[in-house]
N, C-alpha and C positions, 0 to 999 in steps of 0.2 A: 856536889850541887844536888839539892833535893829536886826530885821530879814528880812529887806527889800532888797532882791536881786533877780535877775532872774537867770534862769538856763543856763546861758552862761558864758564862762570863763572870759570874760572882766568884766562883772558885779560882778562875784565872787571875782576876784582879787581886784577890786575897793572897795568892801565891806571889805575885809581883810585889805587893806591898810588904810581904814578909821578907822577901829577899833583900829589898832596899833597906828595911829596918835593921836586918841582921848586918848588912854591910856598914851602915852608919854606926851601929853600936860597936862593932869591932874596931872601926877606924877611930872612934872616940876613945875607946878603952886603951888602944895602943898609944894614942897621943898623950893621955893622962899618965900612962906608965913611963913614957919618955920624958915627963916633966914639962910639957908644953902647956902653959896656962892660957885660957881664953882671955881676951881683952876685957878689962873691967868696964861694966856698963856705965859706971858713974864718972868715968874719966873721958872727956870729950877731946876732940882735936884742938880746941882752943888753948888748952894749957900747954901742950907741947908746941903748938904753933907760936904762942907768945914767947916762949923761951927761944924758939928758933929765930925770932925777929931781932934778937940781939939786945944790947943794953938799952936802958931807958925804961924797960919793964912794963909800963902801963899799956893797956889795950890800944890807946890812941897814939902811942909813941911813934909808930911807923905809918908811913903813908900807904894807903890801899892802892893796888895797881890800877883800880878803876878811877882813882882820883876823887872818890866820894868819901873821904875821911870823916866829914861831918854831916854827911847826908843820911837819908833813910836807910835802915838795914836792908840788905838783899842777900841773905845767906840761907843755906838750907836748914840750919838748926836755929834754936832760940839763943841769940847772943845777948839778950837783955837790951837795955836802952842804948841808943847811940849806934855808932858804926864801928864794929870790931874787925879790923883788917885780918886778924888771924883766923876768924871764923867765916870770913867772906869767901864765897865761891871763887871769886877772882884770884885769890891767893893760890889756888891749885892749878890755875891755867898754865903756868910755866912748866908744870910737870907733864902736861899732855903732849905726847910725841907727834901729834899731827896738828895742823892749823885749827885753832879753837877761838871762839868769841862768845861773849855774853851779849845778847841783843835785847833791847827794850822796844816794844811795839810803838809805832806811830799811827794814830787813828785820825780819821776825818770826823766831821761833825756828826755823821751818822753812826760813828763807832766802828766803822770798818777799818781794818788794818791795811794801811797803804804802803808802809815801809817799816824798817827797823833801824834803831840807832845802835851803833857799836859802843857798848859801855866799857868793855874790857876785852883784851885779847892777848894771845901769847906771841912768841917771836918766830914761830915756824912758818916758813914759806912753802906753799904747796907746789909752786913752780918758781924757777929762779927769776922770772920777770914779774911775778906778782909781789905786791907789797905785803909784808907780814901784818897780821891782825892788830898787833899792839901799836902799829904806826897809823892805824885808822880809827882810833878811839874818838868818839864824838861825831863821826861821819854817818850819813845815811847809807845803810848797807847796799840797797839796790840802786839808789840814785847816784852814789859817789864811790863807795868802796868796790862794789861789784856791778857796774852798770850792764844791763842786759841779762843778768842771771834770772830775773823774774820770768823771762820768756821760756826758760827751761822748766818751769813748773815749781821752782823752789819757793817763791812767795806763797803760792797756794798751799804747798806742803807745810810751811812753817805756821801758817794760819791754822791748818788742821791740827798741828801739834798743840797749840794753845787752846783750841776749841774742844778737843777731845781728851787731851792729856796723854794720848798714845805717842810713843816715840817714833821718829822717822828713822827707818833702818835701811840705809843704802840707796839713795836716789842719785842716779847718774845724770849730771848736768853738763852738756857740751858748752863750754864757756869760751867766748871769743872776745878779744879786746885789742884795740890799737895801741901799741906800746913801742916806743923807740923807732917811730917812723914806719912800722909795718904791723900787719895783723898777727896776733899771737893767739894760739888756740890750745886748750887743754880740756880734758875730760875729768871732772871732779866728782867724787862719790861723797855725798853729804849725809850726815847723821845729825839728829837733833832730839832734844827732850825738853819738856817744860820745867821751869824752876820758878814756881810761884807765878808771877805775872810776866816773867821774862823767859827767854829761850836760850839754852846753852846749845850751841851748834859746833860741829867739827866737820872738817872736810879734808880729803886727801886726793891726790891724783890717782887715776886708774893705774894700777901697777903695770899692766901690760895689755896689749890688745887681746891676749889670751883670756884675760879676766872677763872682758865683755863677750868674747866668743863662748866662754863657758856658760854664761847666762843664756845666750842664744841657743847653745847646744842643748841645755836642759829643756828649753821650750820645744825645739825641733824634735828631740828624741823622746819627749814626754817623760823626762826623768827629773829626779830631785833627790836631795839628801837631808838627813836630820841627825842631830846629836842630842842625846838625853844624858845629862849629868845626874847620876844617881845620888851623889852626896848632897849637892846644893839644890837639886830639883829643877835647875834651869833647863830650858829646851830651846834649841836653835834649829830653825828650818830654813832651807834655801827657798828662793822664789819658785823653783820648779815643784817642790813638795807642796808649797802653798797652793799652787794651781791644781795639783792633782786632787787635794782634799778640800778645795774651795774654802780655805780658812782665812780668817783675818790675819794679816801679817804680824800684828802685835800679839796674837793669841794662838800660838802653835799648840798642838795637842800633846798632852802627856801620854805616857804609855797606857795609863788607865782609860783615858779618853779614846785612845785607839781601840781598846778592847770593847768599849761601848758601841763602836761602829762596825764591829765584825758581823759577818753573816753567821748564823747559828752553826752551820755545818763546818765553818772554818775556824771555830774557837780552838779546837784541839790542835790543828796544824800550826796555828799562830803561837799557841803555848809551847809546842815543841820547838818552834823557831826561836822564841825568846830564851828558852832553856839552853838551846845549843849555843846561842851567842854568849850568854852569861858563863857557860862552861868553857868558852874559848875554842869551840869546835869550828874551825875555819875551813873553808868558807861555809857559812850557814845561809842556805837559800830556801825560799819557798814561794808559792803563788797563793795569794790571799784575796778574798773578796770582801769589800767594805761597802756599807750603805752610806752614801754621802748625798745629803739633800734629796733623799728619796730615790736615788739612782744607784744601781749596783756597779761598783768600779772594781775591776780586776787588776791587781798590782803584783808585780814581781818584787820581792824584797831580798836584799843581800846585806847581811849584817856582820859586824865584827866588834869585839869588845875593846875598850881603851883601858889598859891596865894602869893601876896606881903604883905607888912606891912599894906596896906590900904584895904586888902581883895579882891582886883581886881586880875584877872589872869595875872601875869607878864610873865609867860612862859607856854608852852604847852608840855606835854610829851605824846608820842604816841608809842604804841607797835604794831608791824605789824607781821602778819603771812602770808607767801606766799603760796597761794593755787593753783598756776599755774600748777604744775605737776598733782595735783588731777583733776583740771578742764580739763586739756589736756586729761587725761585718761578717764574722764567722756565723753568728746566729742567723743573720739574714740569709747567708748562703745556704745554711742547712734548711731554713724554712722554704727557700726557693727550690732546693732539691726535693724536699718532701712534696711541695706543690707540683713540681714538674713530674715526679713519679706518679702522683695521683692522676694528673692529666694524661700521663702515658698509659696508665692502667685503664683509665676511662676510654681513651682512644682505642686501645687494644680491644676492649670489650665491645665498643661500637663496631670496630672492624670485623670482629668475630660474628656479631649479629648480622651486620650488613653482608658479610661474605656468605653466611648461611642463607640469607634472603636471596642473594644473587643466584646461588646454585638452585634454589627452589623456584625462583621466578623467571629465570632466563634460559630455559631449555630450548632446543631447536627442533625436536621431533624429526630428526633426519630420516629415519626409516619410513615413516608414514608419508613424508613428502616425496621420497624417492619413488614410491608407488604411483604418485601423480606426475612423474616425469620432471621433478625439480631436484636440483642439488643446492644445498644451502650451507653457508658458513657465516658465523657471527663472532663478534668480539666486543667485550666491554673494555674501554680504555680509560682508566682513572688518571686525572691530572697529576696526582701525587702517587708515588710508588706504594705508600703505605695505605692509601685509601682503598676501600673495598667496593663500594657502590654508592651512587648518588641518585639523581632523579631521572637519568637516562635509561631507556628500556627498549626492548624489541619483542615482537611476538611473531612466530612463524609456525603454523601447524595446519594439519588438514581439518576440514569441517565435515560434519555428517552428510551434507548435501553434495560432497565430492569436490568442493572448491578448496583452494589453499588460501589461508588467511596470512597476509603479509602486512606487518605494521611496525612502526617505529615511533617513539615519542620522547618527550623531555618535560618532566615536571620541574617547575622552578625551585631553586633552593639547593641546599647541600645537607649532608648528614642524615640522621635517622628520620627527621621530619620529611625530607624530600623522598626518602625511601618509602615512607608510609603513604605519601600521596601517589608516588609512582605505582605502588602495589595496588592501591585502590583503583586508579585509572586503568591500569592494565587488566585487572580482573574484570572491571566493569565492561571494558571494551570487548574482552573475550566472551563474556556472558551475552552481551548484546549481539555479537556476531553469530551466536548459536541460533538466533531467530531466523536466519536466512535473509536478513535485511541487507540492503545495499550499503556500500561504504559511506555514501552521503548520509543516509538515515542513521547509521551507527554513530557517526561523528556528531550529528545534530543532537541525538539523545545524550551522548557523553558530555556535550557542551552544557546541556541543562543541568546535569549532575554536578559539574565543576562550578557553574554559576551559583548553585544552591548551597555551596559549602560556606560556613561562617567565616573561614579564613580566606582573605582575598589573595588567592594564588592562581597563577595562570599556568598554561601548559601548551605545548605544540604537539601535533600529531600528523602522521602521514600513514594512511591505511588503505588497503586494497585487496582484491580477490583475483586469483588466477584460476580460470575454469578449464574445462576440457578443450574449449575452442582457442586456448592460449591468448585470450584477451585479458589485459590487466585493467580492471575497473577500479578506479581509485579516487580518493579525495585528499585534500590537504588543509590543515588548520594551522596556518602560520608557520609551517615547517619547510625546510629546504626541499626542493623537488628531487626525486630520485634521479640518478644518473643511469644512462643506458650505454652499454658497451656492445657495439655491433660491427663486426668485420673490421676491427682495428680502429674504429672511430668511437669517441665518447662524447655525449652531450646530455643536457638536462631535459627531462620531459616537459612539455608545455604546461603552464600553470595558470591559464586564464580563469580557471574555476576556483582558484585558491581562496579560502575563507580566512576569517580572523582567528587569533589565538583562542583556545578554549578558555572559558571563564570571563570573556570580555563582553560579548553581546548575547544576552539571553534571547532565545527565540529565533536565532539565526538558522536558516536552512542551508546546509552545506550541499554542494552539487557533486555529482559523480562524473568523472571523465573516463573515456576508454582509450586504450592504446594497445594495438595488436603486436604481439611478440612473435619472434621467429626462433627456430632451433639455433642454439648457440648464443642467443642473447644473454647478457648478464645485467641484471638490475642491481644497482648499488644504492641502498638506503642508508642514511647517516644522520647523526645529530650535529648541531652547529658547532659543538666543541672540536670537531675534526678540522673545521676550516677557519675558526676564529683565531686571530693572532693579535696581541697587544700592539696598538699603533698601526694596524693594517686594516684596510677595508675588507669586508667579508667577501666581496666579489673576487678579490685577488686570491683568497684562500680557495674559493670554489673553482676558479680557473686552474690553480695548481693541482687540486684533487682530480679534476677532469683529465689533466695531462697525465697524472700518475696512473689513472685507470686505463687510459688509452695505451700506455706503455706496457700494461699488463695483459694485453690481448693474447688469447690462446692459453692462459693459465686457468687452472681450476679455481673455483670460488675460495677454497681454503687458502690456496697460495696467494690469491689476490688480497685477501684479508690480512695475511701475514705480512706482505710487503707494505701495505698501507699502515699497519700497526708499527712496523719498524720505522717508517718515516715519521709517524706521529710521536714516537718516543724520542726522536732526535731533537725535537723542538721543545719550547717552554710554553705550557698551556695553563690557563686559568680555570678551565672547565673540563668536566668529564665528557666522554663521548662514547657513542656506539656505532658499530658497523654491521651491516647485514647485506650479504651478497647472495643473490638468487640466480642460478643458471637454468635456462630452459633446455632440457635435453632433446 
């Protein structure tokens, strides 16, 4: 077997045509050598048929099975004038091994086919309780011979045969009829083709339930099969293969037409596959992509040759399985994986940046505060383990005037945008605190800054100073009040002076309140993410946090923060949080 072709469609088609031409030439040559002469083109079936009709000789000597011996001709070929039974299509019906009938359409006044008349039929019964077609000549097919068959789509199918000239190839009709006092049922497979203005139709019972299951299985498994006769050029496709390639049932593709639908990159593999099948290398298998109605379809092909009497492949049989849905799902999965990886990398980059910002923005200046008689511990608590930082922040550092700045806040939002607003507000607050102004004045100025931002974003803040006199002078802008732990009891500081959120009321003057601290007191400042729970009132969360703080009496600030962090991580949270514990030595 020759294997010389290149991976382009034109060369592949030329190769296939050459192989078929060579096969036909050799088969013809061997047939001539064996002395088998082709039928004479000038000798029609009428001459032999007339002799087969017996004595009497003349064309009109025998009665035509259709009973139209003197009627109009209705034969496939030209029989001349009159009606020649030997050339009538009806004469061949007895040789058809399944039920067969010649039907003439019945039309209404508008020309629409409403039924068919049985003109001729053979003696084959498709079921033992059905009448044979030759006993129904002259009857209306759907009204009398097969009542109810029109409901199965057969009438519409026969109309289509006459209208288009395309043959009906295997329509399954579930036929039910009351016969002998009970309902009888049979599934019949119908075939039909046009013969001039008439229809020749045949039908047979479904051989077994497996036959119908095979049709269903082709659909369920996205499979189909085809047979290409290399000598006659005829092509037969199953319903499954027609579905895969979206073809007209009456126009299955030749091998050359399959080549025209190949993806350019798969021309070579398809050529190797055809060559392997022709060479009888079983099993020949490949995966090929075709372009069908603008869509790329991926198909697994399994082929084998059908050898003739000389051992050469006279036909090819190919089984195909459509993998297009799986490949489409696989492409979507890959695209989703790429998208997920991109999002993961983006999130990792954001976490890296946010983590760096957190380390830069949230120091505690423990040594400087210790010189002022304060011990400080802080923690940032992300709602999700992979998150680095959001809008929550704290600030705790000594000021040039000898006071300690204690502040905590929450800029609305999440991600880098919230980090940017948090950094702006934190730095602005720290800068304003350097002026020596009171906590109320610092908050008032910071509110004007937030209100002047073009992006409508709010924030909460609790800020104060602790001086040498151990008085906590503080103010609050919509933030939870600090908790005080003293001698085993914990409670919130009074908040009569609390003001609105930052960014809500331009020009609002925030007040400063005073609260005297004692040695051993612990102030706990926190953001609302610590006490918020889905489906729970925030006051319940504050009460729970107050109880945990009271239970931590006698512990150092860092241990208190660690215990509260452990409790926070046990729950499910929607928001990040910060903790800042300050102990007066």
